[in-house]
N, C-alpha and C positions, 0 to 999 in steps of 0.2 A: 353513465352512472357516476354520481359524485363520490369523491374519495371519502373514506371513512376515517374519522379522527382517531389517532392512536392513543391520545390522552386528552382529557378535558379537565380544566381546573382553573387556577388563578395564579398570576405572578404577583408577589407581594413585595413592595419596596417601602419599608417603614409602615406608615399608616395607609398607603395607597395600594389598592387591590385591583388587578386588571384581569377580567375573565378572558381566557384564551383557549384555543384548541391547537393541538400539535399533530402534525401529519408527517409520515415518512417522506424524506427527501430523496431516497434512493429506492431502486427496485432491482429485481433479479430476472426480469423478463428477457434480457439479452443472453442469459446463460443457457447452455445446452444441458438438459437433464436426461440421464439414461435410467432405464429400468432393467432389473435383472429378469431374464427370460429363460424358461426351460426350453432348450433348443429342440429336442425331439418333438414336443407338442406345440411349440411356438406360443405358449401361454405364460403370463406374467407370474413371477414368484411372489407369493404372499407369506407374511409372517404372522404366526399365532403367538399369543402370550400364554405360556405354559408354566406350571408349577411341577418341579421334579416329584414324581410319585403320585401326582394328582392328574396332570394333563392340562388341556386347554381350560381357561377360566374366562368368566364374563367380566366385562369392563367395570360393571357395578361392584364387583368384589375386590377391586384393586384400590388400595390406599397408599399414601406416601409414608415412607419410614426412614428414620435416621439411625444408622448403625452406631451404637454406643460401645459395643464390644463385639468380638467375633460371633456372628450369628444371632446377636440380640439387637432388636430394633425398638425405637420409640415410634409408635404409629400415630399419624396425624390425619385428621379429616380435612378436606379442602376448605370447609367453612371455618374451621379453626385457624387455618393459615390466613384466610381472607380477613379474619377478625383482628389480626395483629394491628395494633394502633400505631400508625405512622403519620405524623402531620404532613409529611411530604407526599402523601398519597393523593391529595387534592390541592396542595399549595406548593408552589416553588417560591421560596423566600430568597431574595438576592441578599446575601450576607457579606459579600466582598466584591470589590472591583479592582481589576489589575490591568496593566497595559496590554494592548491587543497582541503584542508579540512576546509577551512574558511567559506564555505556556508553550513548553516544548511540544513539537508536532507529534512526538511519539505517544503523548497522552490522549490525543483525540481518537474517538472510536467511531461514532455514527452521527450523521446530521439529521435534524428534523426541522421542518418549517413551522413557525409559530405565527398564528393569525389571531386577530381579535375575535372573540366569540360572538359579539353583536355590535350594533352601532354605538351603543352607550360606552363600550370599552375602547372605541377607536381613538378618542382624544388622548386619553392617558397612555395608550399604546404608542401613538406617534410621538408624544413628549419623551417617553423613555427611549424610543429608537433614536431620535435625533440627539438626545443628551449623550447617549453612548457614542454616537458618531462624532460629535463635537469634542468630547473629552478623549476620544480614541481609547476607550476602556472596554473591557469585557466583564459582564456580570457573572458571578459564580454563586451556585447554590446546590441543593440536593433535592432529588426528585425520585419518587417511587413509581416504577412502571413495570407491569407484568411480573410481579413477584420479586422485584429487586430494587434496591435504592442506588441511584447513580449520583455521582458528582457531575454537574452539567455547567456549561458555559452558555451565555446568551450574548449575541452580537448582531449589529445591523446587517441587513442583506437587501440591497436595493430599496424597495418600498416597504419591506417587511423585516423580520428578524429570523435568525437561525439559532436553534438550540443544538448543542453538540454534547453527547455523553462523553465523559472522560474516564480513563482508567485510573484506578486507585494506585497509590505508590507501590504497594506490595504486588501489583500485577505487572509491573514493568521491570524487566531485567536490567541490572546495572551494566552500562556500556563498557566500563573499565575492563571487565573480564574478556571482552571480545577484541578490544583495541590495544591491549597491553603490549603485544609484540610489534606494533607498528612503530618504526623508529621515530624519535623526536628530532628530526633533522630539517634544515631549511632547503627548499628546492633551488635549483639553479635559476638565477635571475633571468637569463635569456629564455629558458623553458617556460618560466612563469609568465613572461611578457607574451610569448606566443600563445599560451593557453588563454590568457585574458583577451587577446585579439580574436581568437576563435570564438570565445563565448560572446563577445560583443557582436561579432559578425552574425551569429545565430540567434541573437536576442530578438524577442518580439512579444506581442500581446497574447496571453493565454486564451485559447479557444478549445474547449473540450471536444467540440465537433470535429476537430482535425484528427483526433485519435479514435481508433476503434479496435476492438478485440480481434486480431487477425487469427487467433487460434479458433475462436467461435466461427469465424467466416470459413476457415478451412474445414472444420467439422461439418458445417452445413453443406459445403460443396461435396465432401465425402459421402454424406448421407444421401444426397441427391444422386450421385454417381452409383451408389450401391442400390438405390431404388430402381434405377434404370437398368442396372446389370442383373437384376432379378436374382440376387443372392451370390453372384460370382465374386470371389475375393478380389479386393482392390488394395494394392500396396503402392503408396505414393513414393516416388524416388526421392531420396534425401539429397539436399543440396550439398555441394562440396564444402568441407570445413575450411574456413579461412585460415591461411597460414599463421602460425603463432609468431608473435614478435620476439626478437632476441632479448629485448628488455634492457639494453644498455642506453647510455645517454645519447650516443650518436644516432641510434635508430629512433629514439623518441624525438629528437630534434628534427630529423628528416620527416617523420610522420606528421609532426605539428606544422612544419613549414608547408608540406604538401596539402594538409587540411585547410590552412589559411588561404592557400592559393586556389582552393576549390578542387583539390584532387589532382591537379596537374603535377607532373614531375618537377622537382626542385631544379633550379638552374644548374646546380652542381651535378645533377643526375642526367641532364639532357645529353651531355657529351662526355664520354669517359676519357680520362686522361690517357695519352698514349703510353704503351708499356715501355718501360726503360730497358735499354739494351744492356746486357751483361757486359762488363768491361772485358776487353780482349786480354787473353792470357799473355803474360810476358814470356819471351823466348828463354829457354833454359840457358844459363850461363855456360860458356865454353870452358872445358876442363883445362887446367894448366898442364903443359907437358911434364912428364916425369923427369925428375932430376937424375943425371947420371951419377953413378957411384965414382968416387975417386979411385 
């Protein structure tokens, strides 16, 4: 079954319009979804929409309302909401271009694949894609999808392009409030060198396939064990907690050195220095004989 387009419209750059389709680039199929079950009967819990003093209501009797004051609502029909005129509902106009690394990663929200809608759109699509790649720029605009208008970015991705929804400025919390208590100090040069060496040692090419959700794997394993146990309770033993570091410079230095060496004990730790003997006590001085009285 072919994927269904999430949005259909056109990208507009000045007088150039490119018909495109947008598809979800991510999915939730790998996640484990639980249902609430009534344990005595084994049946799934269902929820009914009810009105206090009225009881359950039909879906056809439900409308959307905006609370203007306590208990007072402005009621809106869905066709009234759908009729709100937004040019971005069918057109993504690229109004600005910025450097590819100019947008802080915290603003990015969700990615979508953008493909040309037909063969006639392919030439203009390819021109825009390669122009963005050669200039190392990202296109910005606004796009209305599923009842909301988003700020979006457009950038090349292999043979195609990726559109990413961005958060608005008022949706992002200021970092200063969280980082205020971190001291503004320079790290020890030797520690920094060791950390850089460790980073270089572990550097490589990103491959998303090398990572997987271990929590989901553990849940799947638990579900299978529970199925075979026919309801018997299963509690996995917790792994021992790693010892906490003391947190001083000497411990950090030793840990970094050991990490750079691949987990082997540092040379200074292989052979402990012999214990120093306590100095021998000096013999007590002999008392002088008492002087005779005259």
